[in-house]
N, C-alpha and C positions, 0 to 999 in steps of 0.2 A: 505495498501500500503507499506509495510514493509521495501522495502530498499532503502535508503534516500542517495543521495550526495549531501555535502551541499561545497558550492564551494565562494571564494573570487570574485568580479567581477573587481576590481580596483589595485591596485599598491599593494593589501596586508591591514592589518591595517582596515579592515575595521567591525572589533567586530566580527570575527566570534565566538571568546569562548565565548563570551552573548550568540551567538544563539544556537553554539552546546552545554551549560550547559542546556539553556531553553528545545531544544529538547530533550534532555540526558537524561531529566524527566519520557519518555516514550520509552525508545532506549532499548534493551536486548541489543546490542553490540555495542561497537562504536570501527570505526577503524580510525587510521591516516597512511594513503600511502604515502604519498610522504614526501620529506624536511628535516629537519634536524634539531639543533638546532642552527640555524638561526634566525628562527623564533619561537612566544611566543603566547600565551591566555591566556588573564587574565581573571580572573571569580571573581565577589564578590559574595560573599554569608553571608549575615547576618552582614553585615560590616566587612569582615574578607576576604582578597584580594588574591587570588592566582594566582600564577604566574606559568605557566607550558610550557614546551620548546618542550618535545618527548611526555609525557605523553597522551592520550588520556583525552579530558577535563571529560567523564564520569567516570573518577575514583570518582570523587567527589559522586557519587550516590552509595550509596553499594550494590552489588550483579550483577553490570552491566559490563559485559566483556569487557575491553579493548584492544584492539590490537594495537600494532606496527608494518606495516605490512612490506613486503620485499622492497616493492618501498622506506623506510624510508632508510637514512643513520645514521651511531649511534656512536655517541662518549662515549664509555663505561662509561666514568669520566662524563660526565653530566647526563648520566643516571641514575650511584648509586649516583650521590648527588642531583637526583630530587626524587630518593625513598626516599632517607633520609628524603629530607627536606619536603617531603608529612605526611612521617611519626612520621616524629617531630610535625605534626600537626591535629594530630589522623586519616587521611586519612587511609581506609585500601586498602593494595595491593592486596589482594587475587584476584582480578579480572586480574590482568595485564598478559597479552600476549604478549610474542616478538616471531616475526618471525625467524626460524635458518640460513632465507637468506638475511636478511639483511644486507648491507655491513656498515664497520667499519669505523669510521675518525680514524684515525690512527695519532699522533704527527707531522710526515714529513707529512701529507695533513695540519697541520695547521700550521706550518713554511716555508712553498711552499706559501701558500694563502696572510702568508703577505708579503715574499720576492717580489711577483708579484704585487701584489698591489701597494708596495714601486717602482718599478725600474718603474709601467706607471707613477707616479706622476702625471699629469695633464688628460692622460689619463686614471685613472681608471676607474675599473666599480662603487666601491662604494660597495664594499662584504664586512659582517659581519668580516671576517679575521679566521672563526671559520673550515677553510677547508672543507668546504660543495662541492664548484667543484672540487677541487684536490680529494676527493672521489668518486662522482661521474665518473669521466675525470678514472680514474682508474677501474670503473667498468665496461665502456667501453671499455677498454683497457683490459678486461681480466687476472688485473694480481690484483685486490681485496679482500681484507681478507675479511670474513663474517663470522657472530654471528655463526655458525656452525664449522669453521676453531676454533674459538678462543676457543670451549669447549674440543679442542683433541690439549690437551699440544705438542704433536709431532709434527701432523701436520702445527699448527701454528708457528712453532720456525719453522721449513723446510721452510715454503712458504715464510715468516718473515724474512729470511735470503737472500734468494733471492733477496728479492723485496728491500731489506736493499742498496745492491748495487749497484739499477741503482739508489734508491732517494738520498743515502747518492753522488753519483758522481753526481747528478743535484745539490745539496747546493752547494756541495763546490767548483767546477769548473767554474759554470754556475753564483750563488749568491753570491759565497766567505761567506758561514756560514758553524758553521759545523754541520757532522750529524748526525747519532743516531746508539750506538751499541746493539747488539739482546738483551742482558741482559737490558738493560736499560727499553727498551719499553715491554718483553716479562714480567719481573716480575712482573711487576705494572698490566699489561690486561690479564694477568694469574689468579691473585688475584680477579681480577675485575672480570670473566669471573665468580667465584664460589657465588657470586654475584647477577648474572645474571640466572644464570644457571635455579635455580628453575621457573622459569618463560618461559622458551624458549620451544615453543611446535607447533604443526601444524597447521598456523593459517588460510592455505587454505583450512582445510578442518572444524577448527570450523565455520569460516565464512559462507562456502558454507552449512555446515547444519541448520546451523540457517538461512541462506534464506530459504532452501528447507522446512522446518517447520513452514515457516509464520512467524518469531520471526523480531522485529522492531529490522532496523541494520542502524548504520546510519556511513557512509561514510564521514569523517573530511579533508579536505584539507589544507596547508599549503601554506603562502603568497595568490596570486590573480594573475587573469589571465593574466592579464598585466606582469608578469614575468615570465608566461609560458615561458621554451628555445625555443620551437618551435613558438606560436602564442602571445607573450607578446611585448614587445619593445626593443628588441635585438639591442645590446650586451647586455646591462642594465637589465638582466633580471635572475632569477635562473639557476640550474642546473636542474630542472625537473619539471614534466607536474602539475601542479596545479588545472588545467582545470578537467572537470568530467572525465571525460577519462583516465586520469590517474589514478582513482581509480581503472578501470579496473584491468590495469597495476599493480599498486604498491598497489595491497589486492588479487587479484587473485581470482575476480568474472565477471562474462561473462557481454554484454552492454544489454542482455534478460530479465536481474535477479533486474534491475535498474528501481524503477515504479516512482521514483521522483528527479530533482532536482533543489535543491538548492539556488538562486543566492544570495550572503550577498551586500548589495549595504552602506555604510556611505552616510549619507545623506548630506555631503560634497567630495572630495576627498581629498586625502594626497598619498605622499609616505615618501620613504627614496634613498638615493642615487642620483645618477649620471641619465641625460638624461632629453628630452622635456616631457613638463606638461605644453599645453594650456591654462587649467584654473588659473594657479597656482596666490594666490595672495601676494605680495612683502611686501605688506605696513601695517597700520594698524591694516586691517582688518584682511590679515589672520594671526596677531598676536594674534587679539584676537580670533580667531579661534583658533590657534593654544592652546591658553593657559585656552580657556573655554571649547576643546576636549582632554586638561592633553595629546597632542598629542607627545608623544615622547615614543621611542623604547622599547615594555616590553624585549627583550631582552638585547641591546644596550642601551640604556638610549638616543639614540640622538634625537636631535630634527625633527619632521617629515616635510618637504616641505606641506603646505596645500592650495586649492584654490576650487573652488564652485563646484557643482555638475557636472558632465560630462557624459551626459547619450548619447553623441556618443560611450563612451567607454561603457558603460553598455548595448548598445543596442550590441555593436561586442560581449559582453562576454556572452549574452543571446544569439547569435547565435551558440557562439564555443562549447557552453556547455551544449546546450538544455535547458536551462529555463524553469521549467512548475511553480514555484513561485519565490518571490524576498520577503527579508528579510531583511526591509531599517532599519537603528541603527546611534545613535545618532541624534535622529532628537529634542530629549530635549539641545541639544549644540548649534542650532542656536538660540532657545529663546532669543529675546532682541534687534535682528538684526531689522533694520526696514524695510530695501529693502534686496531679496534675488536672485540672477540670477543665472540662472541655462542653462549650455552649450546644444543647441538642434541641433546643426549644427557645420560645420566649414568654412569658410572660408579660400581659398587659396590666400597668401596674392601678389604672384608673378600673377595666372592670373586673380585673382577673381571670379570665381569659389565656387557656394556654396554646400557643399558633406557632406552628412549623414553616410557616411562609414569613419567605423575608417582608415585613412592609411598604407600601408608596407612600413615600412623604417623609420630611425630618419630622412631625409633628407628631408622626405615630410611632418613627424609630426609637423617638426620645422617650416617650410611653413605657417602652418594652427594657425588660429588666431576662437577664439568662436564666435560662434552665439548665443546670450544670450535673452532667455526669462524671463523676467524679473518679478517679484511677491513680493507684500505684504508681510512684515514678519510679527510674533505675537510677542506682548512685554508680556506677560503672561506665567510662569514656566509650566511642560507639566506633569512632572516625575508622577504627582496622577492620571491622568487618568487610567481607567480602563475601558473605550472602545470606540473606534475609535468614536462614535459621542460627548464624550465628548470634543474630542481635536477643539480648535480654528477652522475657517472657513480656514484662512489662511493656518494652517499646513493642511489642510484637501485638500485643493487644490494642495497642493505640492506633498502632497502623489499620488495625482489624475495625475498631470502632469507627474508623472515618470512611473504609469500605462498605460497612450495613451502612453507618446513616445517609451516604449517598448511593450508593448501589451505583458506585462507577470505581471499578479495581485500579489501584496502584501500582502503577508499570516501571515506577525507577522511583528508588528513596535518596535524598541527597544527604550525606551523613557528612560533610567537611567542604570545606573553602576550595579542594582542586580537585583537578577534573575526573583525577581517577577516584575520589573518594564517591562512590557513588554505588548500589545495588541495583541492581539489573534484575525488571523480575517478567517483564514482557515483551516480545520483541517488540517497535515503532515503525522500522521501516526495512526493506528489502537491502539483505545486507547485500554489500559490496564488499571488496578490497580497492585502497585510495591508493592511486600507481605509485 
């Protein structure tokens, strides 16, 4: 089954980078289909850490084609910076392909994002202030600039001049901030265009041909299901579709071509930004998990909020994306805790009703308190295990509870940061040998 979509089942930061890297060993093509440089994937290889923001994690495997699809919003400055960073680490960029239809993040998007968050004060969304939301707003307002525009100097300057008239008026009259001149943006961005130009290609055809030939194609999402613009905890969401359906839209592949959908589940729950968080831990246990799991943003460095595993949320994600498999990460982080709690349902504080469905709306979610199942923890480290049977009985019971409550089998277990620290339980790709 060669076409696989990988999604986050929580609020992002589930450890997707490790699982993508693990699966990329068998992938011919890896496709990033949405989001921007507001999300990152961290990958460890032989003690070396790689922090990726836009370029698919498969780039660490020579010979793999790595596509930035048209559903991604690209800050050219960040992309070139990331290209230089990887090249400096000895990574071959020959397989990189960039969609000409991907929209650009412009300097005015970032300034508007920052100003809008500041203006909202206590009602802020908690964005990363990197211009992602404003760039998607322009995309749907049909005034966005795309990579294909950037490659044509006259067209780029013509369209930029028209957009700047509107953006400068907004910045100056609404936010009281300075605007931009045409030249200060155009000169920088046209120079960046020459760095990007060699990698721009018809990615829809590249992906389509790979799928038709039966090659292994992995579609990677950023963020997680609960940050989806439609299905997440609105308005504390991102501006795109991290769910499996987003791969079809953001990569240009039909749903009949998708064979498997893998949901990545962190063994506990974390999130950044604002909004209700039913299983959040604010005391010593939460601090312990945060430090043990190094729960700080890959891109922002912000400390993440942490809590017990919420299987109401994971069941919801399984339904929304049609999950066929789960990959559970950070199981090793929980080693040492004597007792573990897992939310299997919610209780409405106002009515006392117990529900197993994830509610719609912040007010409904804020009323929910978790109904926990308590399990014994395991004291011993598990990072050296190579087979499922080698895990402590308590760790296996934890995994089996996840399967029982979600109805989805766990195919991969992440038990450490390194790519080899994973337990394989089920084949996800057609086996092949790399040249």
